[in-house]
C-alpha positions in Angstrom: -52.1 -70.4 -22.1 -54.7 -68.9 -19.8 -57.5 -69.6 -22.4 -58.0 -73.3 -22.9 -59.3 -75.9 -20.5 -57.9 -79.4 -20.3 -61.0 -81.5 -21.0 -59.0 -84.7 -20.7 -58.2 -84.2 -17.0 -59.6 -87.3 -15.3 -57.9 -87.7 -11.9 -59.1 -89.9 -9.1 -61.7 -87.9 -7.1 -65.1 -88.4 -5.6 -68.3 -86.4 -5.1 -71.7 -86.5 -3.5 -74.9 -84.6 -4.4 -77.8 -83.8 -2.1 -81.2 -82.2 -2.8 -83.0 -81.0 0.3 -85.1 -78.1 1.5 -82.1 -75.8 1.1 -81.7 -76.6 -2.5 -79.0 -78.5 -4.5 -75.6 -79.2 -2.9 -72.5 -80.8 -4.3 -69.5 -81.8 -2.3 -66.3 -82.7 -4.1 -63.2 -84.3 -2.7 -60.0 -83.9 -4.8 -56.9 -85.3 -3.1 -53.9 -83.1 -3.1 -52.1 -86.0 -4.8 -54.2 -85.3 -7.9 -53.2 -81.7 -8.5 -49.9 -79.9 -8.8 -48.8 -77.2 -6.5 -45.8 -75.9 -4.7 -45.3 -77.2 -1.2 -44.0 -74.5 1.1 -43.6 -73.8 4.8 -45.1 -70.3 4.2 -48.8 -69.6 3.9 -49.7 -69.3 0.2 -52.4 -67.6 -1.9 -53.8 -69.9 -4.6 -55.8 -68.9 -7.7 -59.2 -70.5 -7.4 -62.6 -70.4 -9.1 -65.8 -72.3 -9.2 -68.4 -72.3 -12.1 -71.9 -73.6 -11.9 -74.0 -74.1 -15.0 -77.8 -74.1 -14.5 -79.4 -75.7 -17.5 -83.0 -74.5 -16.8 -82.0 -70.9 -17.2 -78.9 -71.4 -19.4 -77.0 -69.5 -16.7 -73.4 -69.6 -15.6 -72.5 -68.5 -12.1 -69.0 -67.9 -11.0 -67.4 -67.5 -7.5 -65.3 -64.9 -9.2 -66.7 -63.4 -12.4 -64.9 -64.2 -15.7 -65.6 -61.4 -18.1 -66.9 -62.2 -21.5 -65.1 -59.1 -22.9 -61.7 -60.2 -21.9 -59.6 -63.2 -22.9 -58.1 -65.5 -20.3 -59.5 -67.6 -17.4 -56.8 -68.2 -14.9 -55.8 -64.5 -14.9 -59.4 -63.8 -13.8 -59.5 -66.3 -10.9 -60.2 -65.2 -7.4 -57.8 -65.8 -4.5 -57.9 -68.6 -1.9 -55.9 -67.1 0.9 -54.2 -68.8 3.9 -53.3 -72.1 2.1 -50.8 -74.1 4.2 -49.3 -77.1 2.4 -45.8 -77.6 3.9 -45.3 -81.2 2.7 -45.8 -82.7 -0.7 -47.9 -85.8 -0.8 -46.6 -89.2 -1.8 -47.7 -89.5 -5.4 -47.2 -93.0 -6.8 -49.8 -94.6 -8.9 -50.0 -97.8 -10.9 -52.8 -98.9 -13.2 -52.2 -102.4 -14.4 -54.6 -103.8 -16.9 -55.6 -107.1 -18.6 -57.4 -107.4 -21.9 -59.0 -110.2 -23.8 -60.6 -109.7 -27.2 -62.4 -111.7 -29.8 -62.5 -110.7 -33.5 -64.9 -112.0 -36.1 -64.7 -110.9 -39.8 -64.9 -112.1 -43.4 -62.3 -114.6 -44.4 -61.1 -116.0 -47.6 -61.3 -119.8 -48.2 -57.8 -121.3 -47.9 -56.3 -118.3 -46.0 -54.0 -119.8 -43.5 -53.7 -116.6 -41.4 -57.4 -116.0 -40.7 -60.3 -118.4 -40.6 -63.0 -115.9 -39.6 -62.3 -115.7 -35.9 -59.4 -115.0 -33.6 -58.8 -114.2 -30.0 -56.0 -112.3 -28.3 -54.9 -111.4 -24.8 -52.5 -108.8 -23.5 -51.4 -107.1 -20.3 -49.8 -103.8 -19.6 -49.4 -101.1 -17.0 -49.6 -97.3 -16.7 -47.4 -95.7 -14.0 -47.4 -92.2 -12.5 -44.9 -90.9 -10.0 -44.8 -87.4 -8.5 -41.5 -85.7 -8.5 -42.2 -83.3 -5.6 -45.6 -81.6 -5.7 -45.3 -79.9 -9.1 -44.0 -82.5 -11.5 -45.4 -85.8 -12.6 -43.6 -88.6 -14.5 -46.0 -90.9 -16.4 -45.1 -94.1 -18.2 -47.0 -96.7 -20.1 -45.8 -100.2 -21.0 -47.6 -102.1 -23.8 -50.6 -99.7 -23.7 -54.1 -100.6 -25.0 -56.6 -98.2 -26.3 -59.5 -100.5 -27.2 -62.1 -98.4 -25.4 -61.3 -95.3 -27.5 -64.1 -94.1 -29.9 -63.6 -95.0 -33.6 -62.5 -92.5 -36.1 -65.4 -91.3 -38.4 -65.3 -92.4 -42.0 -64.4 -89.8 -44.7 -64.2 -89.8 -48.5 -61.1 -87.9 -49.3 -60.6 -86.9 -53.0 -58.0 -84.2 -52.3 -54.2 -84.4 -52.6 -53.8 -84.2 -48.8 -54.1 -86.6 -45.9 -57.0 -86.4 -43.4 -56.5 -85.1 -39.9 -57.9 -87.2 -37.1 -58.0 -85.9 -33.5 -56.1 -87.7 -30.8 -58.3 -89.8 -28.5 -55.9 -92.1 -26.7 -55.8 -91.3 -23.0 -52.0 -91.4 -22.5 -51.4 -88.9 -25.3 -54.5 -86.7 -24.5 -53.6 -86.1 -20.9 -51.2 -83.1 -20.5 -51.3 -82.7 -24.2 -51.7 -78.9 -23.9 -48.0 -78.5 -22.9 -46.9 -80.0 -26.2 -49.2 -77.8 -28.4 -47.3 -75.8 -30.9 -49.8 -74.7 -33.5 -48.8 -73.2 -36.8 -50.6 -71.1 -39.3 -53.5 -72.8 -41.1 -56.0 -75.2 -39.6 -54.7 -78.0 -37.5 -51.0 -77.7 -38.5 -48.7 -78.4 -35.6 -45.1 -79.2 -34.9 -46.2 -82.3 -32.8 -49.0 -84.7 -33.9 -49.1 -87.6 -31.5 -51.0 -89.8 -33.9 -47.7 -90.3 -35.7 -46.8 -92.6 -32.8 -48.3 -96.0 -33.4 -49.4 -95.1 -37.0 -50.6 -97.5 -39.6 -47.8 -99.4 -41.3 -46.4 -97.7 -44.4 -44.9 -100.8 -46.1 -46.6 -102.9 -48.7 -47.5 -106.5 -49.4 -45.4 -108.4 -51.9 -47.0 -108.1 -55.4 -47.2 -111.8 -55.9 -48.7 -112.7 -52.5 -51.6 -115.1 -52.6 -52.6 -114.5 -49.0 -51.3 -111.9 -46.6 -51.6 -110.6 -43.0 -50.6 -107.1 -42.0 -51.1 -105.5 -38.5 -53.4 -102.5 -38.3 -50.9 -100.3 -36.3 -47.4 -100.2 -35.1 -47.2 -101.5 -31.5 -46.2 -99.0 -28.9 -43.7 -100.8 -26.7 -43.6 -98.0 -24.2 -43.9 -94.3 -23.7 -43.1 -91.9 -20.9 -43.7 -88.2 -20.3 -42.8 -85.6 -17.7 -44.9 -82.5 -17.1 -45.0 -79.8 -14.5 -44.3 -76.2 -13.5 -41.7 -74.6 -11.3 -42.2 -71.9 -8.7 -40.6 -69.4 -11.1 -43.3 -70.0 -13.8 -41.4 -72.4 -16.0 -43.6 -75.1 -17.6 -41.8 -78.2 -18.6 -43.0 -81.1 -20.7 -41.0 -84.1 -22.2 -42.3 -87.2 -24.0 -40.5 -90.2 -25.4 -42.0 -93.3 -27.1 -40.8 -96.4 -28.9 -42.8 -98.3 -31.5 -41.9 -101.8 -32.5 -40.9 -102.9 -36.0 -43.9 -104.6 -37.5 -43.9 -107.5 -39.9 -46.5 -109.1 -42.1 -46.9 -112.6 -43.4 -47.6 -113.8 -46.9 -48.2 -117.0 -48.8 -46.4 -116.9 -52.2 -47.2 -118.8 -55.4 -46.1 -122.4 -54.8 -47.1 -122.4 -51.2 -44.0 -120.9 -49.6 -44.4 -118.5 -46.7 -42.5 -115.2 -46.2 -42.3 -112.6 -43.5 -41.8 -109.0 -44.6 -41.3 -105.7 -42.8 -44.1 -103.2 -43.0 -43.0 -100.6 -40.5 -39.5 -100.2 -39.0 -38.8 -99.7 -35.3 -39.1 -96.0 -34.5 -38.2 -93.7 -31.6 -40.0 -90.4 -30.9 -39.1 -87.6 -28.5 -40.6 -84.2 -27.6 -39.3 -81.5 -25.2 -41.3 -78.3 -24.5 -40.5 -75.4 -22.2 -42.4 -72.2 -21.5 -41.4 -69.4 -19.1 -44.1 -66.9 -17.9 -43.3 -63.3 -17.0 -45.3 -60.4 -15.7 -47.8 -62.5 -13.8 -48.5 -64.6 -16.8 -49.2 -61.7 -19.2 -46.0 -62.4 -21.1 -44.3 -65.7 -22.0 -41.5 -67.2 -24.1 -41.6 -70.9 -25.0 -40.0 -73.4 -27.2 -40.3 -77.0 -28.4 -38.0 -79.6 -30.0 -39.3 -82.8 -31.5 -37.4 -85.7 -33.0 -37.9 -89.0 -34.8 -35.5 -91.8 -35.7 -36.3 -95.0 -37.7 -34.2 -98.1 -37.7 -34.3 -98.6 -41.4 -33.2 -102.0 -42.8 -30.0 -102.2 -44.7 -31.5 -103.9 -47.7 -32.9 -100.6 -49.0 -36.5 -101.8 -48.9 -37.6 -98.7 -46.8 -35.4 -96.1 -48.3 -38.5 -94.2 -49.3 -38.8 -93.1 -45.6 -36.5 -90.6 -44.0 -34.3 -92.0 -41.2 -34.4 -88.9 -39.0 -36.5 -85.8 -38.7 -36.3 -82.9 -36.3 -38.6 -79.9 -35.7 -38.1 -77.0 -33.4 -40.0 -73.9 -32.6 -39.7 -70.7 -30.5 -42.8 -68.6 -29.6 -43.5 -65.5 -27.6 -46.5 -63.5 -26.3 -46.6 -60.1 -24.7 -49.9 -58.5 -23.3 -50.2 -55.0 -21.9 -52.7 -52.4 -20.8 -54.5 -55.0 -18.6 -54.2 -57.6 -21.3 -56.2 -55.5 -23.7 -53.4 -55.6 -26.3 -51.2 -58.5 -27.3 -48.3 -59.1 -29.7 -47.4 -62.7 -30.3 -45.5 -64.8 -32.9 -43.4 -67.9 -33.5 -40.5 -69.2 -35.5 -40.4 -72.9 -36.4 -37.8 -74.9 -38.3 -37.5 -78.4 -39.7 -34.7 -80.7 -40.8 -35.2 -84.1 -42.4 -32.5 -86.6 -43.4 -32.7 -89.8 -45.4 -31.7 -91.5 -48.6 -32.1 -89.8 -52.0 -35.3 -91.9 -52.6 -36.8 -90.6 -49.3 -36.0 -87.0 -50.1 -37.4 -87.4 -53.6 -40.6 -88.6 -52.1 -40.8 -85.6 -49.8 -40.0 -83.1 -52.6 -42.7 -84.5 -54.8 -45.3 -84.8 -52.1 -48.5 -82.8 -52.2 -47.3 -80.2 -49.7 -44.3 -79.4 -51.8 -44.6 -80.4 -55.5 -41.1 -79.2 -56.3 -41.5 -81.0 -59.7 -43.9 -78.4 -61.1 -42.7 -77.7 -64.6 -43.6 -74.0 -64.5 -42.0 -73.3 -61.1 -39.6 -70.4 -61.2 -38.1 -70.8 -57.7 -38.4 -74.5 -57.1 -36.8 -77.6 -58.5 -36.3 -81.3 -57.6 -32.8 -82.1 -56.4 -32.5 -85.9 -57.0 -29.2 -86.0 -55.1 -30.5 -84.4 -51.9 -30.2 -86.3 -48.7 -31.5 -83.6 -46.4 -34.1 -80.8 -46.4 -34.4 -77.8 -44.2 -37.1 -75.2 -43.9 -38.8 -72.6 -41.7 -42.2 -71.0 -40.9 -42.9 -67.8 -38.9 -45.8 -65.7 -37.9 -46.2 -62.3 -36.2 -49.7 -61.1 -35.0 -50.9 -58.0 -33.2 -54.3 -58.2 -31.5 -56.8 -56.1 -29.5 -58.4 -58.7 -27.1 -60.5 -56.7 -24.7 -63.6 -54.6 -25.0 -66.5 -54.4 -27.4 -64.2 -53.9 -30.5 -61.5 -56.5 -31.1 -59.3 -57.2 -34.0 -56.0 -58.6 -35.3 -53.5 -58.1 -38.1 -50.8 -60.6 -39.1 -48.1 -61.6 -41.5 -46.6 -65.1 -42.0 -44.3 -67.1 -44.2 -43.6 -70.8 -45.0 -40.4 -71.5 -46.9 -40.1 -74.2 -49.6 -38.2 -76.7 -47.5 -40.5 -76.8 -44.4 -41.3 -80.5 -43.8 -42.6 -81.7 -40.4 -44.9 -84.6 -41.2 -42.8 -87.4 -39.7 -43.6 -86.0 -36.2 -46.0 -83.1 -36.8 -48.9 -82.3 -39.2 -48.9 -79.8 -42.0 -50.6 -79.4 -45.3 -48.9 -76.1 -46.0 -46.6 -75.5 -49.0 -44.3 -72.5 -49.3 -46.2 -69.3 -49.1 -46.5 -65.7 -48.0 -49.5 -64.8 -45.8 -51.1 -61.6 -44.6 -54.5 -60.6 -43.3 -56.6 -58.8 -40.7 -59.7 -59.3 -38.6 -62.1 -56.8 -36.9 -65.0 -57.7 -34.7 -67.7 -56.2 -32.5 -69.5 -58.0 -29.6 -72.5 -57.0 -27.5 -73.2 -58.8 -24.2 -75.9 -56.5 -22.8 -79.3 -58.0 -23.7 -81.6 -56.0 -26.0 -85.1 -56.2 -27.3 -84.5 -59.3 -29.4 -81.1 -60.7 -28.4 -79.3 -61.8 -25.3 -75.9 -61.2 -27.0 -74.4 -61.1 -30.5 -71.1 -60.6 -32.3 -70.0 -59.7 -35.8 -66.6 -60.3 -37.4 -65.1 -59.3 -40.7 -61.8 -60.9 -41.9 -59.6 -60.8 -45.0 -56.5 -62.8 -45.8 -54.4 -63.7 -48.8 -51.7 -66.3 -49.5 -49.1 -65.9 -52.3 -46.4 -68.1 -53.7 -42.9 -66.7 -53.3 -43.1 -66.4 -57.1 -44.8 -63.1 -56.5 -41.3 -61.8 -55.6 -40.1 -62.5 -59.2 -41.5 -59.0 -60.0 -42.4 -57.7 -56.6 -43.3 -54.2 -57.7 -46.0 -55.3 -60.2 -49.5 -55.9 -59.0 -50.0 -58.5 -61.7 -47.2 -60.5 -60.3 -49.0 -60.8 -57.0 -52.3 -61.6 -58.7 -50.7 -64.3 -60.7 -49.1 -65.8 -57.6 -52.2 -65.7 -55.3 -52.8 -69.2 -53.9 -55.8 -68.4 -51.8 -57.8 -65.5 -50.4 -61.0 -64.7 -48.7 -63.3 -61.8 -47.6 -65.5 -63.2 -44.9 -68.3 -61.7 -42.9 -69.6 -63.7 -39.9 -72.2 -63.0 -37.2 -73.8 -65.0 -34.4 -76.5 -64.2 -31.8 -78.3 -65.7 -28.9 -82.0 -64.6 -29.0 -84.2 -63.8 -26.0 -85.9 -67.2 -26.4 -82.4 -68.9 -26.1 -82.3 -69.8 -29.7 -78.9 -69.4 -31.4 -78.4 -68.1 -34.9 -75.3 -67.6 -36.9 -74.4 -67.0 -40.5 -71.4 -66.3 -42.7 -70.9 -64.9 -46.2 -67.5 -65.1 -48.0 -66.0 -64.3 -51.3 -62.8 -65.9 -52.6 -61.2 -64.2 -55.6 -59.6 -66.0 -58.5 -56.4 -67.8 -57.4 -53.8 -70.3 -58.6 -53.8 -73.9 -57.5 -50.6 -75.9 -57.2 -52.3 -79.1 -56.2 -55.1 -79.3 -58.8 -52.7 -81.0 -61.4 -51.0 -83.1 -58.6 -47.5 -81.8 -59.4 -48.2 -80.5 -62.8 -48.3 -76.8 -63.9 -50.2 -74.1 -62.1 -53.9 -74.1 -62.8 -56.5 -71.3 -62.3 -59.0 -71.7 -59.4 -62.1 -69.7 -60.3 -63.5 -67.2 -57.8 -66.3 -68.4 -55.6 -69.0 -67.3 -53.2 -70.1 -69.2 -50.1 -72.9 -68.6 -47.6 -74.0 -70.5 -44.5 -76.7 -70.3 -41.9 -77.0 -72.3 -38.7 -79.9 -72.3 -36.2 -80.2 -74.0 -32.8 -83.4 -74.1 -30.7 -83.3 -73.8 -27.0 -80.7 -76.3 -25.7 -82.2 -76.3 -22.3 -85.2 -78.3 -23.5 -85.4 -82.1 -23.3 -85.8 -81.9 -27.1 -83.8 -79.5 -29.2 -82.9 -79.1 -32.9 -80.2 -77.6 -35.0 -80.3 -76.9 -38.7 -77.2 -76.1 -40.9 -77.5 -74.8 -44.5 -74.4 -74.2 -46.6 -74.2 -73.1 -50.2 -71.3 -72.3 -52.5 -71.0 -71.4 -56.1 -67.8 -71.1 -58.3 -67.5 -68.6 -61.1 -67.4 -69.7 -64.7 -70.1 -72.3 -63.9 -67.5 -74.7 -62.7 -69.1 -76.1 -59.6 -70.5 -75.5 -56.2 -72.6 -77.4 -53.8 -75.3 -77.5 -51.2 -75.1 -79.0 -47.8 -78.0 -79.6 -45.4 -77.3 -80.8 -41.9 -78.8 -80.8 -38.5 -78.8 -82.2 -35.1 -81.5 -83.6 -32.8 -80.8 -83.7 -29.1 -83.1 -85.9 -27.0 -82.8 -86.0 -23.2 -85.8 -88.0 -21.9 -84.3 -88.1 -18.4 -81.4 -86.8 -16.4 -79.6 -90.0 -17.2 -80.0 -90.4 -20.9 -78.9 -88.2 -23.8 -79.2 -89.0 -27.5 -77.7 -86.9 -30.3 -78.3 -87.4 -34.0 -76.4 -85.5 -36.6 -77.6 -86.2 -40.1 -75.9 -84.5 -43.1 -76.7 -84.6 -46.8 -74.3 -83.0 -49.4 -74.7 -82.3 -53.1 -71.4 -81.2 -54.7 -70.5 -80.3 -58.3 -66.8 -80.0 -59.2 -66.0 -78.8 -62.7 -62.4 -79.8 -62.5 -61.9 -83.0 -60.4 -58.4 -84.4 -61.1 -58.4 -87.8 -62.7 -54.9 -88.7 -63.9 -51.8 -87.6 -65.7 -50.5 -89.3 -68.9 -47.2 -88.9 -70.8 -47.3 -90.7 -74.1 -44.3 -91.1 -76.5 -44.9 -89.1 -79.7 -47.9 -87.4 -78.3 -46.3 -84.7 -76.1 -48.5 -81.7 -75.4 -46.5 -78.5 -75.3 -49.0 -76.2 -73.7 -48.8 -78.2 -70.5 -45.1 -79.1 -70.8 -45.4 -82.4 -72.6 -47.8 -84.3 -70.2 -51.5 -84.4 -70.4 -53.7 -83.7 -67.4 -57.1 -85.2 -67.3 -60.1 -83.9 -65.3 -63.8 -84.5 -65.2 -67.1 -82.9 -64.1 -67.9 -84.7 -60.8 -71.4 -85.0 -59.4 -71.2 -86.2 -55.9 -73.7 -87.0 -53.1 -73.0 -88.0 -49.6 -75.2 -88.9 -46.6 -74.0 -89.5 -43.1 -75.6 -89.9 -39.7 -73.5 -89.6 -36.6 -75.3 -91.1 -33.6 -74.3 -90.8 -30.0 -75.9 -92.2 -26.9 -74.8 -91.5 -23.3 -76.7 -93.4 -20.7 -75.6 -92.9 -17.1 -77.1 -95.7 -15.0 -75.3 -94.6 -11.9 -72.3 -92.3 -11.2 -70.1 -95.4 -11.6 -71.8 -97.2 -14.5 -72.4 -95.8 -17.9 -72.9 -96.7 -21.6 -71.5 -94.7 -24.5 -72.5 -95.5 -28.1 -71.1 -94.0 -31.3 -72.2 -95.1 -34.8 -71.8 -93.5 -38.2 -73.4 -94.8 -41.4 -72.1 -93.1 -44.5 -73.2 -93.4 -48.1 -71.4 -91.6 -50.9 -71.5 -91.6 -54.7 -69.4 -90.0 -57.3 -70.4 -89.7 -61.0 -67.5 -88.6 -63.2 -68.9 -86.9 -66.3 -67.4 -85.1 -69.3 -63.8 -86.2 -69.1 -61.5 -83.4 -70.4 -57.9 -82.3 -70.7 -56.3 -79.1 -69.4 -55.7 -76.9 -72.5 -52.8 -74.8 -71.2 -50.9 -74.2 -68.0 -52.0 -71.2 -65.8 -55.5 -71.4 -67.2 -58.9 -72.9 -66.5 -59.4 -73.9 -70.2 -60.1 -77.5 -71.3 -60.1 -79.7 -74.4 -63.4 -81.6 -74.4 -63.9 -85.2 -75.6 -67.0 -86.3 -77.4 -68.4 -89.7 -76.2 -68.2 -92.4 -78.9 -68.8 -96.1 -79.2 -65.9 -98.5 -78.5 -64.9 -100.9 -81.3 -62.0 -103.3 -81.3 -60.0 -103.0 -84.5 -56.6 -104.6 -85.2 -55.9 -105.3 -81.5 -56.7 -101.7 -80.5 -59.7 -99.6 -79.6 -61.5 -97.2 -81.9 -64.0 -94.7 -80.5 -66.5 -94.6 -83.3 -68.4 -91.3 -83.5 -66.3 -89.6 -80.8 -63.0 -89.2 -79.1 -63.6 -91.1 -75.8 -65.3 -94.4 -75.2 -65.6 -96.9 -72.3 -64.7 -100.5 -72.3 -65.6 -102.3 -69.1 -64.2 -100.1 -66.3 -61.7 -98.2 -68.5 -62.0 -95.0 -70.5 -60.1 -94.9 -73.9 -59.2 -91.5 -75.4 -58.2 -90.5 -78.9 -56.0 -87.4 -78.4 -54.6 -86.9 -81.9 -57.9 -87.3 -83.8 -56.9 -90.3 -86.0 -59.8 -92.3 -84.7 -57.7 -94.8 -82.7 -57.5 -94.6 -78.9 -54.0 -93.5 -77.8 -54.3 -94.0 -74.1 -56.6 -95.3 -71.4 -57.3 -94.8 -67.7 -59.7 -96.3 -65.2 -63.2 -94.9 -64.9 -63.5 -93.2 -61.5 -67.2 -93.6 -60.7 -67.7 -94.8 -57.2 -70.3 -95.8 -54.6 -68.9 -96.1 -51.0 -71.0 -97.6 -48.2 -69.5 -97.6 -44.7 -70.6 -98.1 -41.1 -68.3 -97.6 -38.1 -69.2 -97.6 -34.5 -68.5 -98.8 -31.0 -70.3 -99.2 -27.7 -68.5 -99.0 -24.4 -70.0 -100.1 -21.1 -67.9 -98.6 -18.3 -68.0 -99.6 -14.7 -65.8 -97.8 -12.1 -66.0 -100.5 -9.5 -63.7 -98.5 -7.1 -62.2 -95.1 -7.5 -59.7 -95.1 -10.4 -60.4 -98.8 -11.2 -62.5 -99.7 -14.2 -64.0 -102.5 -16.2 -64.7 -101.8 -19.9 -66.8 -104.0 -22.1 -66.4 -102.9 -25.7 -68.1 -103.8 -29.0 -66.5 -102.4 -32.2 -68.2 -102.9 -35.6 -67.3 -101.9 -39.1 -68.9 -102.6 -42.4 -67.8 -101.3 -45.8 -68.2 -102.0 -49.4 -67.8 -100.1 -52.7 -68.8 -100.5 -56.4 -68.3 -98.3 -59.5 -71.9 -97.4 -60.1 -71.6 -93.7 -59.5 -75.3 -92.9 -58.9 -76.9 -92.3 -55.5 -79.9 -94.3 -54.5 -80.6 -94.2 -50.7 -82.6 -97.3 -50.4 -80.3 -99.4 -52.6 -77.2 -98.2 -51.0 -78.5 -98.6 -47.5 -79.5 -102.2 -48.3 -76.0 -102.8 -49.7 -74.4 -101.3 -46.6 -76.2 -103.7 -44.2 -75.5 -106.6 -46.6 -71.7 -105.8 -46.6 -69.4 -108.1 -44.7 -69.1 -107.1 -41.1 -66.1 -107.0 -38.8 -66.8 -107.3 -35.0 -64.4 -107.0 -32.1 -65.4 -107.7 -28.5 -63.1 -106.5 -25.8 -63.1 -107.0 -22.1 -60.6 -104.8 -20.3 -60.0 -104.6 -16.5 -57.7 -102.2 -14.8 -57.0 -101.7 -11.1 -55.8 -98.4 -9.6 -53.1 -98.5 -6.9 -52.3 -95.2 -5.3 -49.9 -94.3 -2.5 
């Protein structure tokens, strides 16, 4: 799109560097077979640019200057004239591989499936074939991604799933052509990590021992990508994942195989046509997924088919100073009534909300259709820039079988204005300042669209944000932000229950980085937020340490320590016969004051022994505690009022529990609550205090023994444990982490590049 570079491009090329009395010289050889172009008998003019980064002066030099006051890179390229490429090269590549691995981990005595160690071997191949000089067909059979960096550990207490970036080479390469971003964070019509996902089926309840694969096996995948002479970019991808089964030993010793993930097929087609020398474009994407669901109904909770489609456009004018762009996306999901019920009650829909005026669960539905659109006007060039937008998500928009979205139905509007200065001054080399404001509303605002109170009552989120950043004359970098979020309404706080008030909050953050040119540089991040009504807030202190003792070694440490206070952390929902609670539509919604502390330390080491031999190391220890205090019940829907419970002493009387001297008491790991005031506990739920200790990491020794051919030696390690203590003690928790059972996997992978 003229703005983003493809960092995953990793073709087969070679280079040589020389330092002599004339200075530093680099010569690069990139075979024509590794790039895409249009072969022609006529002499051509190619867009071309070279950028050099000189670390010692923090300087970028261009063969053809790329303005910092204008968006776009390719549109600012220089011209390489007189190019004669009459014949396309033969582009056929094969990359067969062989892998052997050894896994060691904790085992359970008597487990027939795992005794503490196991080995495995596999082979596969990646293929690439050039269709002319502009298109490439890539395929992979039985792919392996053992050398890919591990996902960082996270503690997720929200109602939504965690997004993890794609790191598998086959899906990262040429991924830009399949991008179709939506409003809000990382939402997108295509999320390649759905392919080969973790199994969604469960283990039989009565299983004594069990074994379940970590991921669905990708049997094969293929993709086509390229661009025609008329400016039409084309991308297509198809993948098939195998049905995965687990094994279990049942009481009595009998064994059983059970399905944990059905066989699935995925497909994506993307087209984009450029006009007006790339200043305008129209594009579209279609994605699809089909599952081979078993006929016994055991996987009826999953939809059988899902389709997403999107159309987008962009028009720039006045030398790309102004731009108007937008998109329209639609979704259609089909499945059993159980599957559609799961979707309607999921966290990005919550159709079951008892106070919803425009939504409702349809228990007979077998299909769901929805849409999302956005229209945005921008000024992109010059000192002053800005944007204004409007957007909408309808209630039936569901893309999470192929894409990624946390968005529920909403109306959206906002604007941004910014100023940037690139001419150095007395104290700065450059700086920029931005102010933005946006608001999201539920469609329930339209129940009485001409009343301001209707829009206030339907506001889901909003923010007034001021942000600035500067590079100082000593090459230090400083940036900060200050934001205010007005009171809003949360649909997810009660996990499908009634709307609940989300108090207004204030947030501030400051980040400082010392001179990155130095062999030793530091960064410091401070973030603070505070919610109104004394309901919570937090402080986060983070940093970075960059150490480069030589040109060949770089070490980066990123410690982070968080203190968080949440005055309304969701705990559970209870509906008890005879104890209906009318102010919240019969059910009772329990919350707690949560005190939480988290420490993490991301560590990275890059050691380049030679241009062909390198070592990359990633490790992340994480310690987190959560202390749930002052359990309470939501007093009324549409409010932030609570009924508090006084702690008492648990006594067993007549086969039940009595909370002497209070209305809540603890027995072992459970909390017992007296909600009607008769002294006897009416319901109970598990106490939520936690301590989580985790270590994930991997080390990859990479040797490119010939161009395109590589040997990987990989060590993956994970350690994890948890207890219900709830208090944070760094020394104790660190000792417990290193004492936790460890899982180690050693992988040797060899591939060999064949190119014609």
